[in-house]
C-alpha positions in Angstrom: 0.0 -0.1 -0.1 1.2 3.3 -1.0 -0.3 6.2 1.6 0.0 9.8 0.6 0.1 11.4 4.1 -0.1 15.3 4.7 2.2 16.9 7.2 2.0 19.8 9.0 2.5 23.3 6.9 3.8 25.3 10.4 2.8 24.1 14.0 4.0 20.5 14.2 0.5 19.5 16.0 -1.0 20.0 12.9 -1.1 16.2 12.4 -3.9 13.5 12.6 -3.5 10.5 15.0 -3.6 8.4 12.1 -0.9 10.1 10.1 1.1 9.3 13.0 0.0 5.7 13.1 0.8 5.1 9.4 4.3 6.9 9.6 4.9 4.6 12.2 3.7 1.3 10.8 5.0 1.5 7.2 8.5 -0.1 6.1 9.8 3.1 4.4 8.6 6.8 4.7 9.6 8.7 1.2 10.3 12.2 2.1 10.8 15.3 0.1 13.5 16.5 2.4 14.6 13.8 4.8 16.4 16.5 7.2 12.7 18.3 7.4 10.7 15.1 8.3 13.4 14.1 10.4 12.4 16.9 12.7 8.4 15.8 12.7 9.6 12.3 13.0 11.6 13.0 16.0 9.0 14.9 17.7 6.5 11.8 17.6 9.2 9.1 18.3 8.9 7.6 15.2 11.8 5.2 13.9 10.7 4.5 10.4 13.5 4.5 8.0 13.5 7.3 5.5 14.6 7.9 1.8 15.1 11.0 0.0 11.9 11.3 -2.9 12.0 14.7 -4.6 11.5 16.6 -7.5 15.4 15.7 -8.8 15.3 12.2 -8.1 11.6 10.7 -8.5 11.9 9.7 -12.3 15.3 7.6 -11.9 13.7 6.0 -8.4 10.0 5.5 -9.6 10.9 1.8 -11.2 12.2 1.0 -8.0 9.6 2.2 -5.5 7.1 0.6 -7.8 8.8 -2.4 -7.5 9.1 -2.5 -4.0 5.3 -2.0 -3.5 4.5 -4.6 -5.9 7.0 -6.9 -3.5 4.4 -5.8 -0.8 6.7 -3.0 0.9 4.2 -0.2 2.7 5.5 2.9 1.8 4.4 6.6 2.7 5.0 9.6 0.6 5.4 13.0 2.5 6.4 16.6 1.3 8.3 19.1 3.6 4.6 20.7 4.5 0.9 19.9 3.3 -0.2 17.5 0.9 1.8 15.8 -1.5 1.0 16.3 -5.1 -0.4 19.8 -4.4 2.4 22.2 -5.7 4.7 19.2 -4.4 6.2 16.0 -5.6 3.8 13.3 -6.0 2.1 13.0 -8.9 4.3 11.1 -10.9 4.3 8.1 -8.4 0.5 8.3 -7.8 0.2 8.0 -11.6 2.7 5.3 -11.9 0.7 3.4 -9.1 -2.2 3.8 -10.5 -0.8 2.2 -13.8 0.7 -0.4 -11.8 -2.4 -1.4 -9.8 -0.9 -0.6 -6.5 -3.1 0.1 -3.8 -2.9 3.7 -2.5 -4.7 6.1 -0.3 -4.5 9.8 0.8 -5.0 10.9 4.4 -6.7 14.1 4.9 -4.7 16.7 6.4 -2.6 20.2 6.6 -3.2 22.6 3.5 -2.4 26.2 3.2 -5.2 26.3 0.2 -8.4 25.9 2.7 -7.4 28.0 5.4 -6.3 30.9 3.4 -9.7 30.6 1.3 -11.9 30.6 4.5 -10.0 33.4 6.0 -10.2 35.6 3.3 -13.6 36.6 3.4 -14.1 36.1 -0.3 -16.7 33.9 -1.4 -15.5 30.4 -1.3 -18.7 28.1 -2.5 -16.4 28.1 -5.7 -13.2 29.0 -6.1 -10.2 28.6 -8.7 -6.8 27.2 -7.0 -3.9 28.1 -9.2 -0.8 27.0 -7.6 2.3 29.1 -8.4 2.3 31.1 -11.5 4.9 30.3 -14.3 7.8 32.5 -13.1 8.3 33.7 -16.8 7.2 32.6 -19.9 3.2 32.5 -20.0 3.0 34.2 -16.8 1.0 37.3 -18.0 -1.3 34.9 -20.2 -2.4 32.8 -17.1 -3.1 36.1 -15.2 -5.0 37.6 -17.8 -7.2 34.1 -18.0 -7.3 34.3 -14.0 -8.6 38.2 -14.0 -11.4 37.0 -16.6 -13.0 34.2 -14.6 -16.0 35.0 -12.3 -15.3 33.6 -9.0 -12.5 33.7 -6.4 -8.8 32.4 -7.3 -6.1 31.7 -5.5 -2.3 31.5 -6.1 0.9 30.8 -4.3 3.3 33.4 -4.7 6.9 33.9 -3.3 7.5 37.0 -0.8 10.1 38.2 -3.6 7.5 38.5 -6.0 4.2 39.4 -3.9 4.9 43.3 -4.8 5.2 42.6 -8.2 2.4 40.5 -8.9 0.0 42.8 -7.0 1.0 45.7 -9.3 0.6 43.4 -12.5 -3.0 42.4 -11.2 -3.7 46.4 -10.7 -2.6 47.0 -14.1 -4.6 44.4 -15.8 -7.8 44.9 -13.7 -10.6 47.2 -14.6 -11.5 47.6 -11.1 -9.6 47.8 -7.4 -9.7 44.4 -6.4 -10.3 42.7 -2.7 -7.4 40.8 -2.2 -6.3 38.7 0.9 -2.6 37.5 1.6 -2.1 34.6 4.4 1.3 34.5 5.5 3.2 31.8 7.4 0.1 30.0 8.2 -0.2 28.2 11.3 3.1 29.5 12.5 4.1 31.7 15.2 4.3 34.7 13.0 1.2 34.1 11.3 -0.6 37.2 9.1 -3.6 37.7 7.3 -3.7 40.8 5.5 -6.7 42.0 3.7 -8.0 45.0 1.5 -8.6 46.5 -1.7 -5.4 45.7 -4.1 -4.1 49.4 -3.8 -4.4 49.5 0.1 -2.1 46.1 0.0 0.4 47.7 -2.3 0.9 50.7 -0.1 1.5 48.3 2.9 3.8 45.9 1.0 5.8 48.8 -0.3 6.2 49.9 3.4 7.6 47.2 4.6 11.5 46.3 4.3 10.5 42.9 3.6 8.2 40.3 3.3 9.1 36.8 4.8 7.4 33.2 5.0 4.9 31.4 2.2 2.2 33.3 0.9 -1.2 32.2 -0.3 -3.0 35.0 -2.1 -6.7 34.9 -2.4 -8.2 37.4 -5.3 -11.6 38.7 -5.9 -13.1 37.3 -9.0 -14.6 39.4 -11.7 -17.5 41.5 -11.2 -20.6 41.5 -13.1 
């Protein structure tokens, strides 16, 4: 069995009892960064063997992992934070497991997406999750599309690019959109900044630096 196990995005207590039991019970934990995962395992006294499985090695390790699963090994896949496959490594292994008829399951758990949407104050009965925008080619085309849809949309952004993205949204929008920026969700310095785009640009410009993981929740097209 392959278990996809969400891990805390900040506070290490944001993990389910079931997830702890799975991590204790499997033969191997495939980790995006073994050093990050080791801190979580140490907190919960889990001594399961770790194996690195990340974007730089997943292609050449894929066949071996599938072979081990077919041989009866139980494995858990974790990313550094959140749910594997959601803006993190995991998709290739899941697809390979499905094609090989390997039993798999995904545990529910921590994610930055849902708390950010719920806390935004924007309609969340329907929303579009975009994840990270392309860093270079295609970014403006993609942003233009997002600004044309009639419901809330969500993007992940680097703290170094958040101001530039706010300015691009202002430049490409026909009205001053309401935006919520969630930073460091579930961590000690969690912060949520909400307001019109023009207000947020001023706030961010006045800061010397913006730090941490950022989720931007943006008002959809009015009409």
